[in-house]
ZAMARGU-4260 file (C-alpha; in steps of 0.2 Angstrom, whole numbers, plus 5000, padded with zeros to 4 digits):
<rodrens>
0) 5104/5740/5444 | 5120/5747/5451 | 5136/5741/5443 | 5149/5734/5454 | 5167/5740/5450
5) 5177/5723/5448 | 5192/5728/5458 | 5193/5736/5475 | 5208/5745/5482 | 5212/5751/5499
10) 5228/5756/5509 | 5231/5756/5527 | 5247/5754/5538 | 5258/5751/5523 | 5248/5738/5516
15) 5238/5739/5500 | 5223/5727/5499 | 5218/5723/5481 | 5201/5713/5480 | 5193/5706/5465
20) 5174/5710/5467 | 5164/5700/5454 | 5158/5685/5465 | 5143/5682/5454 | 5155/5675/5441
25) 5168/5669/5453 | 5179/5684/5450 | 5182/5680/5432 | 5189/5696/5423 | 5182/5705/5408
30) 5191/5719/5399 | 5185/5732/5413 | 5192/5720/5426 | 5209/5718/5417 | 5210/5737/5416
35) 5205/5740/5434 | 5218/5727/5441 | 5232/5735/5430 | 5227/5752/5437 | 5228/5744/5455
40) 5246/5738/5452 | 5251/5755/5445 | 5243/5764/5461 | 5252/5752/5472 | 5269/5754/5464
45) 5268/5773/5464 | 5260/5774/5481 | 5266/5773/5499 | 5261/5755/5503 | 5275/5743/5505
50) 5266/5727/5502 | 5250/5722/5493 | 5238/5708/5496 | 5228/5701/5482 | 5212/5692/5486
55) 5195/5688/5479 | 5178/5691/5486 | 5163/5679/5489 | 5173/5663/5492 | 5183/5663/5475
60) 5200/5670/5471 | 5199/5671/5452 | 5191/5659/5440 | 5201/5666/5425 | 5195/5677/5411
65) 5177/5679/5405 | 5176/5668/5390 | 5162/5679/5383 | 5174/5693/5383 | 5192/5686/5380
70) 5202/5701/5385 | 5221/5700/5384 | 5225/5697/5403 | 5244/5702/5402 | 5242/5720/5408
75) 5233/5713/5424 | 5248/5702/5429 | 5260/5709/5442 | 5278/5709/5435 | 5271/5708/5417
80) 5258/5722/5415 | 5266/5732/5428 | 5284/5730/5434 | 5284/5730/5453 | 5298/5734/5465
85) 5287/5729/5481 | 5281/5712/5485 | 5263/5705/5482 | 5255/5691/5493 | 5241/5681/5485
90) 5228/5676/5497 | 5219/5661/5489 | 5202/5654/5493 | 5191/5644/5482 | 5195/5643/5463
95) 5211/5649/5456 | 5209/5644/5438 | 5217/5650/5422 | 5222/5668/5425 | 5219/5665/5444
100) 5233/5652/5443 | 5244/5664/5434 | 5241/5678/5447 | 5246/5665/5461 | 5261/5660/5451
105) 5267/5678/5449 | 5264/5683/5467 | 5280/5684/5477 | 5272/5675/5492 | 5255/5665/5493
110) 5245/5657/5506 | 5229/5647/5502 | 5216/5640/5512 | 5209/5622/5512 | 5195/5626/5499
115) 5207/5632/5486 | 5208/5623/5469 | 5220/5627/5455 | 5220/5623/5437 | 5223/5629/5419
120) 5209/5622/5408 | 5214/5633/5393 | 5220/5618/5382 | 5202/5612/5384 | 5194/5629/5380
125) 5205/5633/5365 | 5212/5649/5371 | 5228/5655/5381 | 5238/5670/5383 | 5254/5660/5386
130) 5259/5667/5402 | 5257/5651/5411 | 5273/5645/5403 | 5282/5653/5417 | 5276/5640/5429
135) 5290/5629/5422 | 5303/5640/5431 | 5293/5640/5447 | 5288/5622/5451 | 5295/5605/5445
140) 5294/5605/5426 | 5285/5588/5424 | 5271/5595/5436 | 5270/5611/5427 | 5267/5602/5410
145) 5254/5591/5418 | 5245/5606/5423 | 5246/5615/5406 | 5244/5600/5395 | 5231/5590/5404
150) 5222/5604/5412 | 5224/5594/5429 | 5216/5602/5444 | 5225/5601/5461 | 5222/5606/5479
155) 5231/5618/5491 | 5241/5604/5498 | 5248/5599/5481 | 5251/5617/5478 | 5262/5619/5494
160) 5271/5602/5490 | 5277/5608/5473 | 5281/5626/5480 | 5268/5636/5471 | 5262/5643/5488
165) 5270/5645/5504 | 5257/5638/5516 | 5240/5630/5518 | 5229/5636/5532 | 5211/5633/5537
170) 5198/5644/5529 | 5194/5654/5545 | 5213/5658/5547 | 5217/5664/5530 | 5215/5682/5533
175) 5225/5681/5549 | 5240/5672/5542 | 5241/5683/5526 | 5239/5699/5537 | 5253/5693/5548
180) 5264/5691/5533 | 5260/5708/5526 | 5263/5717/5543 | 5280/5709/5544 | 5285/5715/5527
185) 5277/5732/5530 | 5288/5734/5546 | 5304/5729/5537 | 5317/5741/5529 | 5309/5746/5512
190) 5326/5748/5503 | 5332/5731/5509 | 5315/5722/5503 | 5316/5731/5487 | 5334/5726/5484
195) 5331/5708/5488 | 5316/5708/5476 | 5326/5715/5462 | 5341/5703/5465 | 5329/5688/5466
200) 5319/5693/5451 | 5335/5696/5441 | 5339/5677/5442 | 5321/5670/5439 | 5319/5665/5421
205) 5305/5673/5411 | 5295/5665/5397 | 5294/5673/5380 | 5276/5677/5384 | 5281/5687/5400
210) 5295/5696/5390 | 5282/5700/5376 | 5269/5706/5389 | 5282/5717/5397 | 5286/5725/5380
215) 5268/5728/5376 | 5265/5735/5393 | 5279/5748/5390 | 5273/5752/5373 | 5255/5755/5379
220) 5260/5767/5392 | 5269/5777/5379 | 5254/5776/5368 | 5243/5783/5382 | 5255/5796/5388
225) 5252/5815/5388 | 5269/5817/5380 | 5263/5807/5365 | 5248/5818/5363 | 5259/5834/5366
230) 5272/5828/5353 | 5258/5825/5340 | 5250/5841/5343 | 5267/5851/5342 | 5271/5843/5326
235) 5254/5848/5318 | 5255/5865/5326 | 5273/5867/5320 | 5280/5872/5337 | 5293/5864/5349
240) 5285/5851/5361 | 5285/5853/5379 | 5288/5835/5386 | 5284/5832/5405 | 5288/5814/5406
245) 5269/5810/5409
</rodrens>
């Protein structure tokens, strides 16, 4: 049976569309999906697209990480695994649980349809990456703790009420509304958008888990770099290394 790649990436008219493509498990992510989503964020940041839309296929946004695999999700989270200078819009339909809630939280803008349901059941599962702690800085603290400590589920209307998302729309209008928002950003002045992004993010508090995730991401890039391999090879061969910043 042909294996489906867990993340699809396309670009057109200044908009990157990043889609989770594992509907048979409600877009829960295994290690390969975490790596693929991290790569998608890197491609977006380095490429010409001015805004990204993150969505899920098959009527689900993201139901978390695969509990049979338990990968570290931090590298897949925008602003943690990859530092972005361009905005991300979450287009949420169906379940956004665990990592799905974290991805919604970390998006710069979010629209959900009336089928969306959010939650963070990790306390009941016995596993967490800790990144959800940043929810306290983005919605009322009592509500954030209710979600984290009780594993409470909530719908799109409640998500809009507390400020987790920007808007609730009918399921058949979600793509239209998100596309309209993305086209507005893609047509705006890129330097202004990036400057506003930088200034806004500079005053947004970061949890210890976010800071740690960013550190691990930077170190992993160095560990996987061509310069690292060149430096080790040059040391063994007793020659001067030729670093390229790659």
